[in-house]
N, C-alpha and C positions, 0 to 999 in steps of 0.2 A: 515571372512573366513581364515585369516592367524593366528587366535588365537591358542594357544597351546591346548585348549580343543576341537578344531575342528579337527577330524581325517578324516572322509569321509563325504562329503556333496553331497546330490542329489538335484539338482535344476530342477524344472519343469517349462516349458514354454508352451504357447498355440500353437505356430506355429513352423514349422521347421526353417524358416528363423530367427525367434526370438532366437531359440536355438543357431544357428551359430553366430549371432551377439553378444549374451551375452557371449558365450565362448571366442570369439576373444577379447572382451573387458576385460574380466577377465585376459586373458593372458597378455594383454598390461599393466595391473596393477600389474603384477608379481605373479599372482596366477596360479598354475598349474591346468588347466581345459581343458576339451574336450567336444565335443557334440556328441550326438547319436540320430538319428531319422530315419524315414523310407526312406528318399532319399539316405542314405548311403548304400553301399553294405554290404552283410553279413560279409565279411571279415573285413571291416572297423569297423563295429559295434562290432565284436568280439575282435578286437585289442583295442578298447576303453574300453570295459568291463575288459579285462585282465590288462590294465594299471591302471584302477580304483581299481581292486581287489588287485594288487600288490603295491598299494599306489604310483605308479609313477605319478599319478595325484590325486589331493585332491578333485576336484570338477567335477562332471559329470552332464552336462546339457542335459536334455532329454525331449521328448514329452511323452504324456500318452501312445500312441500306442507302442513306442519303449521301454518304461519302463516296459511293461508287462512281458518280459522275464528276467528281472533283478532279480537274486537271490543271493544277496551278504549280508553277515552278517557284523556287525560292522559299519553300517551307523549311525553316531552320530547326523546328522542334515539333515532335509528335509526343503527345501525352496520352497514355492509356489510363484514363481516370477509373474506368471499370475494365476488368479483363473480359475478353469476348468469350462467348459460350463455345463457338467453333474455333479451334486453334488456328485454322487457316486464315481467319480474319486478322490474327495478330501479324502475320507476314504481310498482308495487304496494308495494314495500318502503318507499320514502320517503314514500308517501302515508299511512303509519300514524301519522306525526307531523304536528303543525300542523293538527289538525282544528278545525273550528268557529271559525276565526279565531285560534286559539291559536298561539303561537310554537313552532317546533320546529327542531331541528338534525339534519341527516343527514350522517354521515361515511362515507367509503368508503376502504378500503385497496385498493391496486392494486400488484401485484408486476410484475416485468418480463415474466413469461410470461402476464399477463392483459391485455396492451395491445390485443389483438384484441377482447376483450369490451368494453373501455373505448371503443374507436372505434365499436363497434356501438351502444353506449348513447348516445354523443354524436350519432351520426347519427339515432337515433330521437327524441331530445328536441330536436334542432335547436340545440344549444348545447354549448360546451365545459364540461366539469366543472372548475371552478377548483381549482387546488391549494391546500392549506392553507398559511397563512403560517408557522406554527410547526412545520414538518416537522422531524423529528429528522435530524441529520446522519448520513450513512452511517458505520458503524463501520469504522475502519481494520483491514485484514486484518493480523493479527499474524504475524510471520515465525516459522513453525514449523520443525521439523526437516526436514519433507518439502518445504517451499517454499524454504528457504534454498539459495543456489547452492553452498555448500560441501557440503551434504548430498546434492545431486544428483550430484556427482562421485563416481564409484566409487572407493573407497579402494584404492590400489595396495598389494597385499600383497607384502612382500619375498620374493624367491625362496627356496624352502626348500632348505636344504643337505642333501645326501645324507650318508649315514653315513660314507663314505670322506672327503668334504670336511670334515666336522666334526671327524673325528679328526685329520687333518693329518699324523700321523707314519707312518701305514700306507701302504706303497707301492701304487701302482696296479697292478691285476692285468693282466697282458698278455693280449692277445686269445687266443682259443682256438687259432687257426691257428699262431701263434707258439709257443704252448706245445707243441703237437703236434710242431712242427718241432724244437724243442729236445730233446724226448724221443727223437725218431728219431736225432738226432745223438749223443745220449749212449749209445745202445745199442751194444754191442761188435760191430764189423764182422767177418764171417768171413774167415779167413786165405786169401790167394790161394796157389794151388799154384805152386811154383817150376818152371815149364816148362823152364827152361834146365837145371836139374839132372836132370830126367827125360830130356831129349834126350841128355845126356852118357852116361847109363846105357845107353840104346839103342845108341849108337855103340860103347860098349865091348863090349857083348854081340855085336854083329855082327863086331867085329874078332876076338874070341876064337873065334867059330865058323868 
């Protein structure tokens, strides 16, 4: 957009918010740009058109509704940043450049989820939209921590040692049942009466009587 052959560029977006975001981003990159859409007042839209006509700004970012009233000659480039939902709007967009026998260039960006809109446009105009020769190569996906195979494996945590296992020297506590049984065995047992001695006493008493 900063090239010497680019005089006036009209960029189309699908939404009003997208027009504002794109215009602000272009300004941050040092490109003189402004946005025009239906949410702006009539006076703000007129100021944007006057600045674009006087070449105070080189890029005008607009929506389809706001661009209907644009009648400016000398637009050298039209950029479809978003494909239109209605294929007829594509014809109206690219018709803004190359007027009165002048040369003009129309560029279109198409993402993977806009292939349906592209097929509808090609069916309407009766020809294939040729791809650009100097398309940027797709950026390789960097291997991040979330996509790496090592990160996808859950880390196996070592088993936690209990307090008794970590001490090592303390003996294991016996089960409760065994402890109760040992306590019962340690209790003093009651003495059994000597029946044999009692029987001898009874016999001696009977003999004496």
